[in-house]
C-alpha positions in Angstrom: 80.2 28.9 -20.3 80.1 28.1 -16.5 80.2 24.7 -14.9 76.8 25.6 -13.4 75.3 26.2 -16.9 76.4 22.8 -18.3 75.5 21.1 -15.1 72.0 22.6 -15.2 71.4 21.6 -18.8 72.7 18.1 -18.1 70.6 17.9 -15.0 67.5 18.8 -17.0 68.2 16.1 -19.5 69.0 13.6 -16.8 65.8 14.4 -14.9 63.7 13.7 -18.0 65.6 10.5 -18.5 65.0 9.3 -15.0 61.3 9.8 -15.3 61.0 7.7 -18.4 58.9 4.5 -18.3 60.7 1.2 -18.6 59.4 -1.3 -21.2 60.3 -4.8 -22.3 60.7 -3.7 -25.9 63.1 -1.0 -24.7 65.2 -3.6 -23.0 65.3 -5.6 -26.1 66.3 -2.6 -28.2 69.1 -1.7 -25.8 70.4 -5.3 -25.8 70.6 -5.2 -29.6 72.4 -1.8 -29.7 75.0 -2.8 -27.2 75.7 -6.2 -28.7 78.8 -5.1 -30.5 80.1 -3.4 -27.4 79.5 -6.4 -25.2 81.3 -8.8 -27.6 84.4 -6.7 -27.4 84.5 -6.6 -23.6 85.7 -9.2 -21.2 83.0 -11.4 -19.7 81.6 -9.9 -16.5 81.5 -12.2 -13.4 77.9 -11.6 -12.3 78.4 -13.9 -9.3 80.5 -11.1 -7.8 78.3 -8.8 -5.6 80.0 -5.5 -6.7 79.8 -6.5 -10.3 76.1 -7.2 -9.9 75.5 -3.8 -8.4 77.4 -2.0 -11.2 75.7 -4.1 -13.9 72.2 -3.5 -12.4 72.8 0.3 -12.3 73.9 0.2 -15.9 70.9 -1.8 -17.0 68.6 0.6 -15.2 70.1 3.7 -16.8 70.1 1.9 -20.2 66.4 1.0 -19.9 65.5 4.5 -19.1 67.5 5.9 -21.9 65.9 3.7 -24.4 62.4 4.3 -23.0 62.9 8.0 -23.3 64.1 7.7 -26.9 67.6 9.0 -26.0 69.4 6.1 -27.6 67.8 6.3 -31.0 70.3 7.9 -33.5 73.1 8.0 -31.0 76.5 6.5 -31.9 77.0 3.9 -29.3 80.8 4.0 -29.5 80.9 7.7 -28.7 78.2 7.3 -26.1 80.2 4.6 -24.2 83.4 6.6 -24.6 81.7 9.6 -23.0 80.6 7.6 -20.1 84.1 6.1 -19.5 85.7 9.6 -19.9 83.3 11.1 -17.4 84.0 8.3 -14.9 87.7 8.7 -15.4 87.7 12.5 -15.4 89.3 12.6 -18.8 86.6 14.5 -20.7 87.8 15.6 -24.1 85.4 18.5 -24.8 85.2 21.8 -23.1 82.1 22.8 -21.1 81.1 25.1 -24.0 81.3 22.3 -26.5 79.4 19.9 -24.2 76.7 22.5 -23.7 76.4 23.1 -27.5 76.2 19.4 -28.3 73.5 18.7 -25.6 71.5 21.7 -26.7 71.7 20.6 -30.3 70.5 17.1 -29.3 67.5 18.6 -27.3 66.6 20.8 -30.3 66.6 17.7 -32.6 64.4 15.8 -30.1 62.0 18.8 -29.9 61.8 19.0 -33.7 61.2 15.3 -34.0 58.4 15.4 -31.3 56.8 18.3 -33.1 56.9 16.5 -36.4 55.3 13.4 -34.8 52.5 15.5 -33.2 51.7 17.2 -36.5 51.7 13.8 -38.4 49.5 12.2 -35.8 47.1 15.2 -35.9 46.8 14.9 -39.6 46.1 11.2 -39.6 43.6 11.7 -36.7 41.7 14.4 -38.5 41.5 12.3 -41.7 40.3 9.3 -39.7 37.6 11.2 -37.8 36.4 13.0 -41.0 35.9 9.6 -42.7 34.5 7.9 -39.7 31.9 10.5 -39.2 30.3 9.7 -42.5 29.8 6.1 -41.7 26.2 4.9 -41.2 25.3 4.6 -37.5 28.0 7.0 -36.3 26.6 10.0 -34.4 28.7 13.2 -34.0 28.1 15.7 -31.3 28.9 19.5 -31.2 32.1 18.9 -29.3 33.5 16.5 -31.9 32.7 13.3 -30.0 31.6 10.4 -32.3 29.9 7.3 -31.1 27.9 4.3 -32.4 25.5 2.1 -30.4 26.6 -1.5 -30.3 23.8 -2.7 -28.0 21.2 -1.0 -25.8 20.2 -1.8 -22.2 16.7 -1.9 -20.7 14.4 1.0 -21.5 14.2 2.0 -17.8 18.0 2.1 -17.4 19.1 5.4 -15.8 21.8 7.8 -17.1 24.5 9.2 -14.8 25.2 12.8 -14.2 28.6 14.5 -14.2 28.8 14.2 -10.4 28.0 10.4 -10.4 30.4 7.5 -10.2 29.9 4.6 -12.4 31.0 1.0 -12.9 32.0 0.2 -16.5 33.9 -2.1 -18.7 36.0 -0.6 -21.5 38.5 -1.6 -24.2 40.7 1.2 -25.6 42.6 1.2 -28.9 44.3 3.6 -31.2 42.9 4.0 -34.7 45.3 1.3 -36.0 43.8 -1.2 -33.5 46.7 -1.1 -31.0 45.3 -1.8 -27.5 46.6 0.6 -24.9 44.2 -0.2 -22.0 41.4 -2.6 -21.3 39.4 -3.5 -18.3 37.9 -6.3 -20.4 41.4 -7.9 -20.9 42.0 -7.5 -17.2 38.7 -9.2 -16.4 37.6 -6.6 -13.9 35.4 -3.5 -14.6 36.5 -0.1 -13.5 34.8 2.3 -11.1 35.4 6.0 -11.5 33.7 9.4 -11.2 32.6 11.1 -14.3 34.3 14.3 -13.2 37.6 12.4 -12.9 38.1 11.2 -16.4 38.9 12.7 -19.8 36.2 15.0 -21.1 35.1 12.7 -24.0 34.2 10.0 -21.4 32.4 12.6 -19.2 30.2 13.6 -22.1 29.6 10.2 -23.6 28.7 8.4 -20.4 26.0 11.0 -19.6 24.4 10.1 -22.9 24.4 6.4 -22.1 22.0 4.4 -20.0 22.8 1.5 -17.7 23.2 -1.6 -19.9 24.2 0.3 -23.0 27.4 -0.7 -24.9 28.8 2.0 -27.2 31.8 2.5 -29.3 33.3 6.0 -28.7 35.7 7.9 -31.0 37.4 10.7 -29.2 39.3 13.4 -31.0 42.5 14.5 -29.2 40.9 17.6 -27.6 38.5 15.3 -25.8 41.2 12.8 -24.8 44.8 13.6 -24.0 45.8 16.0 -26.8 49.5 16.7 -26.9 50.1 15.6 -23.3 49.9 11.8 -23.4 50.2 10.2 -20.0 51.9 7.1 -21.5 54.1 6.2 -24.4 51.4 3.7 -25.5 49.3 6.7 -26.6 51.2 9.0 -29.1 50.4 12.7 -28.8 47.4 14.0 -30.8 45.9 10.5 -31.0 42.2 9.8 -31.5 41.1 7.1 -29.1 38.5 4.4 -29.7 36.7 2.9 -26.7 34.1 0.2 -26.5 32.3 1.1 -23.2 29.7 -0.9 -21.4 27.9 1.0 -18.6 27.2 -1.5 -15.9 26.1 0.5 -12.9 25.6 4.0 -11.5 27.2 4.2 -8.0 
């Protein structure tokens, strides 16, 4: 196995790590995992400029690793040993062995992600099947489900797919977890109906100005397997309370 091969695989893994989102919960998790390591090390003088630089780079890498899910299930002693050996050029495994280990790790991550997607899809389908039978819930041919919370004036217009609108919304997962909310931010959002997920494009054209509906979007009308944020697991059904304020 060539140095180029192991470097390419490592670079691929590193690139995905570098793109990971940083969250406060991730920082807390990393702090807990490294607690035993920190207690065994000498105290770091963080008043020293060089120490602060090194420490900050370490924190940044650690936050990204945790946010990407790299740390979960990894033995911290061997992880830290690998970092130190790489820095000291005393690596104890051959390129072939490193390649095989990283490849195995990526296969495990892929299998875990696939299992999560399948489990989410199963729970999503069960939820939507049950929800569709509730009184007041309307299902369209696409799989969109909605219920009317309140209606606006009878002369309120409806937008077309080419219109922009001003709306308030509150988005949750089926377990009630909030992932986005203009209501919580205290400021409505303006967007074009041809610039949002297809479930919104369809639903808002059915609404009139002043209406407030609760939307239930299956994954194929939301983000499917390609979630844009860790806050929305792949294959999630999304629930939105949407109030159409204006057509722009």
